[in-house]
C-alpha positions as CSV (number, residue, x, y, z in Angstrom):
1,X,0.0,-0.4,0.2
2,X,1.2,3.8,-1.1
3,X,1.7,6.0,1.6
4,X,-1.6,7.5,2.6
5,X,-2.0,10.9,4.1
6,X,-5.2,10.7,6.3
7,X,-7.5,13.9,7.7
8,X,-10.3,14.2,10.1
9,X,-12.6,16.9,9.5
10,X,-14.4,17.4,12.9
11,X,-15.1,21.2,12.4
12,X,-16.2,23.7,9.8
13,X,-12.7,25.2,10.0
14,X,-11.3,21.6,9.6
15,X,-13.8,21.3,6.9
16,X,-12.7,24.5,5.1
17,X,-9.0,23.1,4.5
18,X,-10.4,20.5,2.4
19,X,-11.4,22.8,-0.2
20,X,-8.9,22.5,-2.5
21,X,-8.6,18.8,-2.5
22,X,-12.3,18.7,-2.6
23,X,-12.8,20.7,-5.6
24,X,-10.0,19.3,-7.4
25,X,-11.8,15.9,-7.1
26,X,-15.4,17.3,-8.3
27,X,-13.3,18.7,-11.1
28,X,-12.0,15.3,-12.2
29,X,-15.2,13.4,-11.9
30,X,-18.1,15.9,-12.0
31,X,-20.7,15.9,-9.2
32,X,-24.5,17.1,-8.9
33,X,-25.1,20.4,-7.4
34,X,-25.7,18.7,-3.9
35,X,-21.6,17.6,-3.8
36,X,-20.7,21.4,-4.4
37,X,-18.0,22.7,-1.4
38,X,-20.6,25.5,-0.6
39,X,-23.9,23.6,-0.6
40,X,-22.3,21.3,2.0
41,X,-20.6,23.8,3.9
42,X,-24.0,25.9,4.5
43,X,-25.6,22.6,5.5
44,X,-22.9,21.8,8.1
45,X,-23.4,25.3,9.8
46,X,-27.4,25.3,9.5
47,X,-28.1,21.8,10.7
48,X,-25.4,22.4,13.6
49,X,-27.8,21.7,16.1
50,X,-27.9,18.2,15.0
51,X,-25.0,17.1,13.0
52,X,-21.1,17.2,14.1
53,X,-19.0,16.6,11.0
54,X,-16.8,13.7,10.8
55,X,-15.4,14.3,7.2
56,X,-12.7,11.3,6.5
57,X,-10.2,12.1,3.5
58,X,-7.5,10.0,2.2
59,X,-5.0,11.5,0.0
60,X,-1.8,9.4,-1.6
61,X,0.1,9.6,-5.1
62,X,-2.1,7.8,-6.8
63,X,-5.1,9.1,-5.4
64,X,-7.6,10.9,-3.3
65,X,-11.2,10.2,-1.6
66,X,-13.5,12.1,0.6
67,X,-16.2,11.1,2.8
68,X,-18.4,14.1,3.4
69,X,-19.7,12.2,6.6
70,X,-21.2,13.6,9.8
71,X,-23.1,12.1,13.1
72,X,-26.3,12.7,13.5
73,X,-26.9,13.5,17.4
74,X,-30.3,12.6,17.6
75,X,-30.7,9.4,16.0
76,X,-26.8,8.3,17.0
77,X,-25.8,7.3,13.3
78,X,-23.7,8.3,10.8
79,X,-25.0,10.1,7.7
80,X,-23.6,11.9,4.9
81,X,-24.1,15.9,5.2
82,X,-26.9,17.6,3.7
83,X,-29.4,16.1,6.6
84,X,-32.9,15.5,4.3
85,X,-32.1,18.1,1.8
86,X,-29.9,16.7,-0.5
87,X,-30.4,13.9,-3.7
88,X,-27.9,12.4,-5.8
89,X,-25.9,11.3,-2.5
90,X,-22.5,10.1,-2.9
91,X,-18.8,10.3,-2.3
92,X,-15.5,12.2,-4.2
93,X,-13.0,9.7,-5.0
94,X,-10.4,10.0,-8.4
95,X,-7.7,7.1,-8.4
96,X,-6.7,4.1,-6.5
97,X,-9.3,2.2,-4.9
98,X,-7.2,1.9,-1.6
99,X,-7.6,5.7,-1.0
100,X,-11.3,5.3,-1.0
101,X,-11.1,2.1,1.1
102,X,-9.0,4.1,3.8
103,X,-11.6,6.5,4.0
104,X,-14.3,3.9,4.7
105,X,-12.1,2.1,7.3
106,X,-11.6,5.5,8.9
107,X,-15.4,6.0,9.3
108,X,-16.6,2.6,10.4
109,X,-13.7,3.4,13.6
110,X,-16.4,5.1,14.8
111,X,-18.5,2.0,15.7
112,X,-22.0,3.8,14.1
113,X,-24.5,2.9,12.0
114,X,-24.8,4.5,8.8
115,X,-27.5,5.6,7.2
116,X,-27.5,7.0,3.3
117,X,-30.7,8.1,1.6
118,X,-31.0,8.7,-2.2
119,X,-27.9,7.9,-3.4
120,X,-26.8,8.1,-7.1
121,X,-24.6,4.9,-7.7
122,X,-24.6,1.5,-9.7
123,X,-23.8,-1.5,-8.2
124,X,-20.1,-1.0,-7.6
125,X,-17.8,2.3,-8.4
126,X,-17.7,4.4,-5.0
127,X,-20.0,2.2,-2.8
128,X,-18.7,-1.3,-4.1
129,X,-19.5,-3.8,-1.2
130,X,-22.4,-2.1,-0.1
131,X,-26.3,-3.4,-0.1
132,X,-28.1,-0.7,-2.5
133,X,-31.6,-0.9,-1.9
134,X,-33.8,1.0,-4.4
135,X,-35.4,4.1,-3.1
136,X,-36.9,5.8,-6.0
137,X,-37.0,7.0,-9.4
138,X,-36.6,10.9,-10.5
139,X,-38.3,11.1,-13.4
140,X,-36.6,13.8,-16.0
141,X,-37.0,15.6,-19.1
142,X,-33.9,14.7,-21.7
143,X,-33.4,18.1,-24.0
144,X,-31.7,15.8,-26.1
145,X,-35.0,13.2,-26.7
146,X,-37.5,16.2,-26.9
147,X,-37.4,20.4,-27.7
148,X,-39.6,23.0,-26.3
149,X,-42.1,22.8,-29.3
150,X,-42.6,19.3,-29.4
151,X,-43.0,19.4,-25.7
152,X,-45.6,21.7,-26.1
153,X,-47.6,20.2,-28.2
154,X,-47.3,16.7,-26.8
155,X,-48.8,18.1,-23.4
156,X,-51.8,20.5,-24.5
157,X,-54.3,20.0,-21.6
158,X,-51.4,21.6,-19.6
159,X,-51.2,24.4,-21.6
160,X,-55.1,24.9,-21.5
161,X,-54.9,24.8,-18.0
162,X,-52.1,27.7,-17.7
163,X,-54.4,29.6,-20.2
164,X,-57.2,29.2,-18.0
165,X,-55.3,30.9,-15.5
166,X,-54.1,33.4,-17.2
167,X,-57.5,34.9,-17.9
168,X,-58.3,34.1,-14.5
169,X,-55.5,37.3,-14.1
170,X,-52.8,34.8,-12.8
171,X,-49.6,36.1,-14.3
172,X,-46.3,34.0,-14.5
173,X,-43.1,35.2,-12.8
174,X,-39.5,34.4,-12.9
175,X,-37.2,35.7,-10.1
176,X,-33.5,34.8,-8.7
177,X,-32.8,33.2,-5.4
178,X,-31.6,36.6,-4.3
179,X,-35.2,37.3,-3.7
180,X,-35.2,36.2,0.2
181,X,-38.1,37.3,1.1
182,X,-39.9,35.4,-1.6
183,X,-38.1,32.5,-1.2
184,X,-38.6,32.7,2.9
185,X,-42.6,32.9,1.9
186,X,-42.9,30.1,-0.3
187,X,-41.4,28.1,2.1
188,X,-43.5,29.2,4.5
189,X,-46.4,28.6,2.9
190,X,-45.2,24.9,1.7
191,X,-45.3,24.4,5.6
192,X,-48.2,25.6,6.1
193,X,-49.7,23.6,3.1
194,X,-49.6,20.1,5.0
195,X,-48.7,21.6,8.3
196,X,-50.5,18.6,10.2
197,X,-48.1,16.1,8.0
198,X,-45.1,14.4,9.8
199,X,-43.6,13.9,6.5
200,X,-43.6,17.8,5.5
201,X,-39.8,18.1,6.0
202,X,-40.3,22.2,5.7
203,X,-42.1,21.8,9.1
204,X,-38.7,22.1,10.2
205,X,-37.8,26.0,10.4
206,X,-33.8,24.7,10.1
207,X,-34.9,23.0,6.8
208,X,-36.6,26.4,5.4
209,X,-33.5,28.5,6.8
210,X,-31.2,26.2,4.5
211,X,-33.1,26.8,1.4
212,X,-33.1,30.6,1.8
213,X,-29.7,30.5,2.3
214,X,-28.7,28.2,-0.4
215,X,-31.0,30.4,-2.9
216,X,-29.4,33.1,-2.3
217,X,-25.9,31.3,-2.7
218,X,-26.7,30.2,-6.1
219,X,-28.4,33.4,-6.9
220,X,-28.9,33.6,-10.3
221,X,-28.8,29.8,-10.5
222,X,-31.7,29.3,-8.7
223,X,-34.7,30.1,-11.0
224,X,-37.8,30.6,-9.1
225,X,-40.8,30.5,-11.4
226,X,-44.5,31.7,-9.9
227,X,-48.0,32.1,-10.5
228,X,-49.5,35.2,-9.2
229,X,-53.2,36.5,-8.6
230,X,-53.6,40.0,-9.4
231,X,-53.5,41.0,-5.7
232,X,-49.7,39.3,-5.5
233,X,-51.0,36.0,-4.0
234,X,-48.6,33.1,-5.1
235,X,-51.1,30.6,-6.7
236,X,-48.0,28.3,-7.1
237,X,-44.7,28.5,-6.9
238,X,-41.6,26.2,-8.2
239,X,-37.9,26.7,-6.9
240,X,-34.7,25.2,-9.4
241,X,-31.7,25.1,-9.3
242,X,-29.7,25.2,-12.6
243,X,-27.0,22.3,-12.4
244,X,-24.7,22.4,-15.5
245,X,-26.8,21.4,-18.3
246,X,-30.2,20.6,-16.5
247,X,-32.5,22.4,-14.3
248,X,-33.3,20.5,-11.0
249,X,-37.1,20.9,-9.9
250,X,-36.7,21.1,-6.1
251,X,-39.5,22.4,-4.6
252,X,-43.2,22.8,-6.1
253,X,-46.1,24.7,-4.0
254,X,-49.9,25.6,-5.1
255,X,-52.6,27.0,-3.2
256,X,-55.2,24.3,-2.6
257,X,-57.8,27.2,-3.0
258,X,-56.9,27.3,-6.9
259,X,-56.5,23.4,-7.0
260,X,-59.3,22.8,-9.8
261,X,-57.0,24.5,-11.9
262,X,-53.8,22.3,-11.3
263,X,-51.9,25.3,-11.2
264,X,-48.9,23.2,-10.0
265,X,-48.4,21.5,-12.9
266,X,-49.4,24.1,-15.4
267,X,-45.9,26.2,-13.4
268,X,-44.0,22.3,-14.1
269,X,-45.3,22.4,-17.8
270,X,-44.6,25.8,-18.6
271,X,-41.2,26.0,-16.7
272,X,-40.0,22.6,-18.1
273,X,-41.0,24.1,-21.8
274,X,-38.5,27.6,-20.7
275,X,-35.6,25.3,-20.0
276,X,-36.3,23.0,-23.2
277,X,-35.8,26.3,-25.3
278,X,-32.8,27.1,-23.5
279,X,-31.3,23.5,-24.1
280,X,-31.8,22.5,-20.7
281,X,-32.8,18.9,-19.5
282,X,-35.0,19.2,-16.3
283,X,-34.4,16.7,-13.3
284,X,-38.0,16.1,-11.4
285,X,-36.4,14.8,-8.5
286,X,-37.9,11.7,-5.9
287,X,-41.1,11.6,-6.3
288,X,-43.0,9.4,-9.2
289,X,-46.2,11.6,-9.3
290,X,-48.7,10.8,-12.2
291,X,-47.8,14.2,-13.8
292,X,-44.2,13.7,-13.5
293,X,-44.1,10.4,-15.4
294,X,-46.6,12.4,-17.8
295,X,-44.2,14.8,-18.9
296,X,-40.8,12.9,-18.4
297,X,-39.0,10.9,-20.8
298,X,-36.4,9.3,-18.8
299,X,-35.9,8.2,-15.2
300,X,-32.8,8.1,-12.9
301,X,-32.6,5.3,-10.0
302,X,-31.8,6.5,-6.9
303,X,-30.6,4.0,-3.5
304,X,-30.9,3.7,-0.1
305,X,-28.1,2.4,2.3
306,X,-28.8,1.4,5.9
307,X,-26.1,-0.8,7.5
308,X,-25.3,-1.4,11.2
309,X,-22.0,-0.7,12.6
310,X,-20.8,-4.5,12.3
311,X,-21.8,-4.6,8.9
312,X,-19.9,-1.4,7.4
313,X,-16.9,-3.1,9.5
314,X,-17.3,-6.0,7.6
315,X,-18.1,-4.0,4.0
316,X,-14.4,-2.4,5.0
317,X,-13.0,-6.0,5.5
318,X,-14.2,-7.1,2.5
319,X,-13.0,-4.4,0.6
320,X,-9.2,-4.8,2.1
321,X,-9.2,-8.3,1.1
322,X,-10.2,-7.5,-2.4
323,X,-7.7,-4.7,-2.5
324,X,-4.6,-7.2,-0.9
């Protein structure tokens, strides 16, 4: 085994020292927006009430790896940084497998279970040896397979719903994530929409705070689409993030009083068409709702990983044997 340099980051300050290595690994193997250094750093800051960083980094002259892990103190388990806010979870790795194996070994020494949801992976690669359980499919619209005009012609019912809303005086607007007050308002509405639903993640104030902060961080790359009534009320809203050659449709909200007009669906339709006009594919994220499946022409699998402390140790042991 080659000489390994190991770094364990247990504070935001120690995390900051990993920025150059982190960005180099992402440059070599591009990831989703959820692997951006600043998104992860912000998540650590906002969720410091529940997450303690335990970031394992390993370098050698043959490669490098970073596992952006954290201890969830309320659940006494290991996760990847991001709390419930990230999809397409992954570790960072380039070069020999021994560096990633060494990083997993560092993590396993903590002797805690590991829980990761919405992993973007295939059976092998960065997650070799782990049991990947299918969690959900993320429907999306591939711009290489359909253009804006064809998309509009294919979904005339949604277009008709949008025209009905417009005849009621509803107007479509587009803002950037720099509009903090608007983003805060949207997530408060999303909180209130299903206030009694324990699965409504935006009942948590910290999660709403994170969305306001990350939208401002992305600024122009955060596209906020709204349908607004003549009095300025929000009939529907869509939070999205431009991520390379695609737009990720992160949150959709609609006012139940307008449900008869399907404003959320109409807004997703129009936003998709506008993105396609710009050559951007559209990722509808997790949630296989019927309207997403109607609009989509492709999908991606996301997985869940749940291992006990002993199972994680066994994965590491088998990785060691394979490398040896």
